[in-house]
N, CA, C and O atoms as CSV, one atom per row, in Angstrom:
chain,resi,resn,atom,element,x,y,z
A,1,UNK,N,N,89.894,95.400,83.071
A,1,UNK,CA,C,88.910,95.622,84.326
A,1,UNK,C,C,88.037,97.140,84.032
A,1,UNK,O,O,88.064,98.087,83.246
A,2,UNK,N,N,87.198,96.615,85.335
A,2,UNK,CA,C,85.799,97.874,84.731
A,2,UNK,C,C,85.706,98.892,85.648
A,2,UNK,O,O,86.589,99.280,86.414
A,3,UNK,N,N,84.734,99.248,85.543
A,3,UNK,CA,C,85.178,100.156,87.246
A,3,UNK,C,C,84.031,100.019,88.423
A,3,UNK,O,O,83.713,100.796,89.323
A,4,UNK,N,N,83.634,98.969,88.124
A,4,UNK,CA,C,83.001,98.229,88.958
A,4,UNK,C,C,83.610,97.434,89.511
A,4,UNK,O,O,82.761,96.809,90.147
A,5,UNK,N,N,84.759,96.923,89.751
A,5,UNK,CA,C,85.312,96.609,89.772
A,5,UNK,C,C,86.780,97.644,90.918
A,5,UNK,O,O,87.394,97.325,91.936
A,6,UNK,N,N,86.786,98.344,90.426
A,6,UNK,CA,C,88.257,99.118,90.963
A,6,UNK,C,C,86.890,99.960,92.710
A,6,UNK,O,O,87.311,100.341,93.802
A,7,UNK,N,N,85.720,99.948,92.342
A,7,UNK,CA,C,84.903,100.457,93.265
A,7,UNK,C,C,84.568,99.415,93.764
A,7,UNK,O,O,83.422,99.590,94.177
A,8,UNK,N,N,85.007,98.062,94.051
A,8,UNK,CA,C,84.408,97.403,94.733
A,8,UNK,C,C,85.343,97.290,95.901
A,8,UNK,O,O,85.102,97.035,97.081
A,9,UNK,N,N,86.868,97.631,95.061
A,9,UNK,CA,C,88.291,97.195,95.764
A,9,UNK,C,C,88.376,98.444,97.189
A,9,UNK,O,O,88.688,98.447,98.380
A,10,UNK,N,N,87.874,99.420,96.129
A,10,UNK,CA,C,88.568,100.792,97.180
A,10,UNK,C,C,86.578,100.949,98.163
A,10,UNK,O,O,86.411,101.600,99.194
A,11,UNK,N,N,85.394,100.133,97.396
A,11,UNK,CA,C,84.902,99.915,99.233
A,11,UNK,C,C,84.960,99.179,99.828
A,11,UNK,O,O,84.479,99.470,100.923
A,12,UNK,N,N,85.388,98.048,99.759
A,12,UNK,CA,C,86.123,97.202,100.373
A,12,UNK,C,C,87.162,96.878,101.187
A,12,UNK,O,O,87.360,96.039,102.066
A,13,UNK,N,N,87.967,98.030,100.510
A,13,UNK,CA,C,89.186,98.369,101.788
A,13,UNK,C,C,88.640,99.768,102.777
A,13,UNK,O,O,88.869,99.839,103.985
A,14,UNK,N,N,87.944,100.743,102.051
A,14,UNK,CA,C,86.992,101.512,103.257
A,14,UNK,C,C,86.407,100.558,104.101
A,14,UNK,O,O,87.009,100.482,105.173
A,15,UNK,N,N,85.554,99.886,104.010
A,15,UNK,CA,C,84.971,99.232,105.355
A,15,UNK,C,C,86.305,98.605,106.021
A,15,UNK,O,O,86.618,99.088,107.110
A,16,UNK,N,N,87.027,97.708,105.555
A,16,UNK,CA,C,87.995,97.113,106.251
A,16,UNK,C,C,88.185,97.798,107.705
A,16,UNK,O,O,87.880,97.414,108.834
A,17,UNK,N,N,89.184,99.657,106.933
A,17,UNK,CA,C,89.034,100.261,107.490
A,17,UNK,C,C,88.428,100.358,108.281
A,17,UNK,O,O,89.136,100.050,109.240
A,18,UNK,N,N,86.794,100.781,108.878
A,18,UNK,CA,C,86.321,101.132,109.161
A,18,UNK,C,C,85.599,100.246,110.267
A,18,UNK,O,O,84.878,100.621,111.191
A,19,UNK,N,N,86.054,98.784,109.860
A,19,UNK,CA,C,85.384,97.841,111.195
A,19,UNK,C,C,86.971,97.729,111.668
A,19,UNK,O,O,87.018,97.788,112.897
A,20,UNK,N,N,88.184,97.596,111.116
A,20,UNK,CA,C,89.388,97.710,112.422
A,20,UNK,C,C,89.061,99.077,113.299
A,20,UNK,O,O,89.000,99.307,114.507
A,21,UNK,N,N,88.913,99.728,112.317
A,21,UNK,CA,C,88.947,101.277,113.582
A,21,UNK,C,C,87.777,100.945,114.673
A,21,UNK,O,O,88.003,101.329,115.820
A,22,UNK,N,N,86.530,100.256,114.416
A,22,UNK,CA,C,86.163,100.071,115.466
A,22,UNK,C,C,85.827,99.020,116.267
A,22,UNK,O,O,84.998,98.842,117.159
A,23,UNK,N,N,86.681,98.357,115.728
A,23,UNK,CA,C,87.455,97.137,116.142
A,23,UNK,C,C,88.405,97.403,117.566
A,23,UNK,O,O,88.476,96.660,118.544
A,24,UNK,N,N,89.085,98.676,117.349
A,24,UNK,CA,C,90.019,99.301,117.818
A,24,UNK,C,C,89.391,100.343,119.279
A,24,UNK,O,O,89.955,100.673,120.322
A,25,UNK,N,N,88.189,100.588,118.817
A,25,UNK,CA,C,87.252,101.641,120.178
A,25,UNK,C,C,86.707,101.110,121.103
A,25,UNK,O,O,86.549,101.380,122.294
A,26,UNK,N,N,86.279,99.895,120.095
A,26,UNK,CA,C,85.709,99.526,121.333
A,26,UNK,C,C,86.263,97.913,122.442
A,26,UNK,O,O,85.737,97.206,123.302
A,27,UNK,N,N,87.608,97.990,121.719
A,27,UNK,CA,C,88.713,97.783,122.990
A,27,UNK,C,C,89.197,98.086,123.232
A,27,UNK,O,O,90.127,97.385,123.631
A,28,UNK,N,N,89.287,99.280,123.336
A,28,UNK,CA,C,89.647,100.654,123.815
A,28,UNK,C,C,88.365,100.812,124.675
A,28,UNK,O,O,88.734,101.523,125.610
A,29,UNK,N,N,87.794,100.685,124.751
A,29,UNK,CA,C,86.364,101.232,125.430
A,29,UNK,C,C,86.112,100.068,126.276
A,29,UNK,O,O,85.275,100.231,127.163
A,30,UNK,N,N,86.782,98.699,126.156
A,30,UNK,CA,C,86.109,97.717,127.045
A,30,UNK,C,C,87.822,97.227,128.410
A,30,UNK,O,O,87.922,96.608,129.469
A,31,UNK,N,N,88.521,97.765,127.743
A,31,UNK,CA,C,89.860,97.838,128.977
A,31,UNK,C,C,89.843,99.054,129.385
A,31,UNK,O,O,90.885,99.361,129.963
A,32,UNK,N,N,88.951,100.001,129.304
A,32,UNK,CA,C,89.371,101.478,129.560
A,32,UNK,C,C,87.861,101.679,129.735
A,32,UNK,O,O,87.277,102.255,128.817
A,33,UNK,N,N,86.917,101.136,131.173
A,33,UNK,CA,C,85.435,101.701,131.382
A,33,UNK,C,C,85.519,102.680,131.553
A,33,UNK,O,O,84.465,103.297,131.401
A,34,UNK,N,N,86.569,103.388,131.909
A,34,UNK,CA,C,86.007,104.772,132.701
A,34,UNK,C,C,85.980,105.599,131.399
A,34,UNK,O,O,85.117,106.472,131.294
A,35,UNK,N,N,86.904,105.379,130.350
A,35,UNK,CA,C,87.138,106.053,128.889
A,35,UNK,C,C,85.760,105.742,128.142
A,35,UNK,O,O,85.876,106.064,126.959
A,36,UNK,N,N,84.747,105.329,128.373
A,36,UNK,CA,C,84.030,104.929,128.619
A,36,UNK,C,C,82.416,105.706,128.687
A,36,UNK,O,O,81.421,105.932,127.999
A,37,UNK,N,N,82.974,105.902,130.001
A,37,UNK,CA,C,81.861,106.420,130.681
A,37,UNK,C,C,81.555,107.989,131.226
A,37,UNK,O,O,80.611,108.422,131.888
A,38,UNK,N,N,82.942,108.770,130.579
A,38,UNK,CA,C,83.354,109.478,130.193
A,38,UNK,C,C,83.161,110.397,129.049
A,38,UNK,O,O,82.960,111.611,129.024
A,39,UNK,N,N,83.270,109.534,128.129
A,39,UNK,CA,C,82.627,109.990,126.828
A,39,UNK,C,C,81.144,109.580,126.868
A,39,UNK,O,O,80.517,110.231,126.031
A,40,UNK,N,N,80.596,108.972,127.355
A,40,UNK,CA,C,78.642,108.935,127.427
A,40,UNK,C,C,78.167,110.582,128.299
A,40,UNK,O,O,77.404,111.507,128.023
A,41,UNK,N,N,79.018,110.292,129.332
A,41,UNK,CA,C,78.884,111.935,129.816
A,41,UNK,C,C,78.762,112.900,128.974
A,41,UNK,O,O,77.887,113.764,128.914
A,42,UNK,N,N,79.754,112.711,128.261
A,42,UNK,CA,C,79.956,113.780,126.944
A,42,UNK,C,C,79.275,113.702,125.573
A,42,UNK,O,O,79.252,114.404,124.562
A,43,UNK,N,N,78.865,112.832,125.874
A,43,UNK,CA,C,77.790,112.778,124.410
A,43,UNK,C,C,76.447,113.286,124.970
A,43,UNK,O,O,75.892,114.335,124.645
A,44,UNK,N,N,75.946,112.235,126.003
A,44,UNK,CA,C,74.860,112.997,126.018
A,44,UNK,C,C,74.890,114.928,126.324
A,44,UNK,O,O,74.310,115.597,125.469
A,45,UNK,N,N,75.575,115.704,127.541
A,45,UNK,CA,C,75.875,117.034,127.484
A,45,UNK,C,C,75.703,117.426,125.545
A,45,UNK,O,O,74.836,118.147,125.050
A,46,UNK,N,N,76.768,116.720,124.828
A,46,UNK,CA,C,76.318,118.097,123.644
A,46,UNK,C,C,74.852,117.627,122.706
A,46,UNK,O,O,74.413,118.293,121.768
A,47,UNK,N,N,74.308,116.461,123.167
A,47,UNK,CA,C,72.613,115.738,122.610
A,47,UNK,C,C,71.882,117.485,123.274
A,47,UNK,O,O,71.291,118.453,122.796
A,48,UNK,N,N,72.486,116.960,124.834
A,48,UNK,CA,C,71.704,118.145,125.653
A,48,UNK,C,C,71.342,119.654,124.728
A,48,UNK,O,O,70.443,120.417,124.371
A,49,UNK,N,N,72.232,119.487,124.700
A,49,UNK,CA,C,72.951,121.289,123.631
A,49,UNK,C,C,71.629,121.652,122.509
A,49,UNK,O,O,70.746,122.508,122.451
A,50,UNK,N,N,72.221,120.037,121.377
A,50,UNK,CA,C,71.483,120.066,120.003
A,50,UNK,C,C,70.011,119.795,120.555
A,50,UNK,O,O,69.056,120.001,119.806
A,51,UNK,N,N,69.804,119.308,121.933
A,51,UNK,CA,C,68.499,119.645,120.806
A,51,UNK,C,C,67.606,121.130,122.135
A,51,UNK,O,O,66.510,121.660,121.956
A,52,UNK,N,N,68.319,121.321,123.001
A,52,UNK,CA,C,68.142,122.663,123.812
A,52,UNK,C,C,67.779,123.528,122.041
A,52,UNK,O,O,66.639,123.960,121.869
A,53,UNK,N,N,68.874,123.687,120.849
A,53,UNK,CA,C,68.674,124.767,119.838
A,53,UNK,C,C,67.677,124.715,119.232
A,53,UNK,O,O,66.736,125.509,119.245
A,54,UNK,N,N,67.881,123.261,118.339
A,54,UNK,CA,C,66.781,122.127,117.518
A,54,UNK,C,C,65.328,122.821,118.282
A,54,UNK,O,O,64.634,123.538,117.561
A,55,UNK,N,N,64.830,122.564,119.939
A,55,UNK,CA,C,63.658,122.754,120.424
A,55,UNK,C,C,63.789,124.591,120.261
A,55,UNK,O,O,62.799,125.160,119.801
A,56,UNK,N,N,64.797,125.290,120.581
A,56,UNK,CA,C,64.133,126.429,119.900
A,56,UNK,C,C,63.982,127.499,119.111
A,56,UNK,O,O,63.421,128.584,119.268
A,57,UNK,N,N,64.954,126.698,117.686
A,57,UNK,CA,C,64.907,127.102,116.529
A,57,UNK,C,C,63.177,126.963,115.991
A,57,UNK,O,O,62.556,127.846,115.399
A,58,UNK,N,N,62.493,125.196,116.509
A,58,UNK,CA,C,61.666,125.423,116.640
A,58,UNK,C,C,60.744,126.019,116.844
A,58,UNK,O,O,59.789,126.177,116.084
A,59,UNK,N,N,60.900,126.454,117.938
A,59,UNK,CA,C,59.384,127.272,118.169
A,59,UNK,C,C,59.615,128.510,118.112
A,59,UNK,O,O,58.797,129.283,118.612
A,60,UNK,N,N,61.140,129.138,117.299
A,60,UNK,CA,C,61.177,130.639,116.505
A,60,UNK,C,C,60.542,130.123,115.698
A,60,UNK,O,O,59.418,130.625,115.703
A,61,UNK,N,N,60.642,129.368,114.975
A,61,UNK,CA,C,59.721,129.533,113.087
A,61,UNK,C,C,58.490,129.513,114.074
A,61,UNK,O,O,58.221,130.618,114.546
A,62,UNK,N,N,57.767,128.557,114.437
A,62,UNK,CA,C,56.242,128.487,114.908
A,62,UNK,C,C,55.753,130.061,115.458
A,62,UNK,O,O,54.640,130.435,115.089
A,63,UNK,N,N,56.338,130.719,116.082
A,63,UNK,CA,C,55.323,131.985,116.383
A,63,UNK,C,C,56.431,132.943,114.953
A,63,UNK,O,O,56.932,133.139,116.060
A,64,UNK,N,N,56.910,133.369,114.241
A,64,UNK,CA,C,56.939,133.803,112.853
A,64,UNK,C,C,55.936,133.197,111.942
A,64,UNK,O,O,55.215,133.806,111.152
A,65,UNK,N,N,55.976,132.117,112.121
A,65,UNK,CA,C,54.834,131.155,111.463
A,65,UNK,C,C,52.997,132.295,112.083
A,65,UNK,O,O,52.256,133.036,111.437
A,66,UNK,N,N,52.990,132.023,112.971
A,66,UNK,CA,C,51.707,132.717,113.698
A,66,UNK,C,C,51.729,134.313,113.440
A,66,UNK,O,O,50.715,135.004,113.531
A,67,UNK,N,N,53.092,134.848,113.086
A,67,UNK,CA,C,52.517,136.003,113.118
A,67,UNK,C,C,52.287,136.319,112.045
A,67,UNK,O,O,51.415,137.186,111.996
A,68,UNK,N,N,53.060,135.707,110.173
A,68,UNK,CA,C,51.963,136.152,109.524
A,68,UNK,C,C,50.888,135.365,108.498
A,68,UNK,O,O,49.938,135.979,108.010
């Protein structure tokens, strides 16, 4: 057996695990819509913080570039 066979089997197993986990999360959110809404709210809050931090960093980099 070659290396390609082992890599394919490992990749296939990982893909199956990811698909099963995704299906489980999808089923959970379908059965409990309030959990989905809470998750969406939390993701929006985290994204807002990340965006603010990135914007602040870019402004700081621009101001430092203008000083040089």
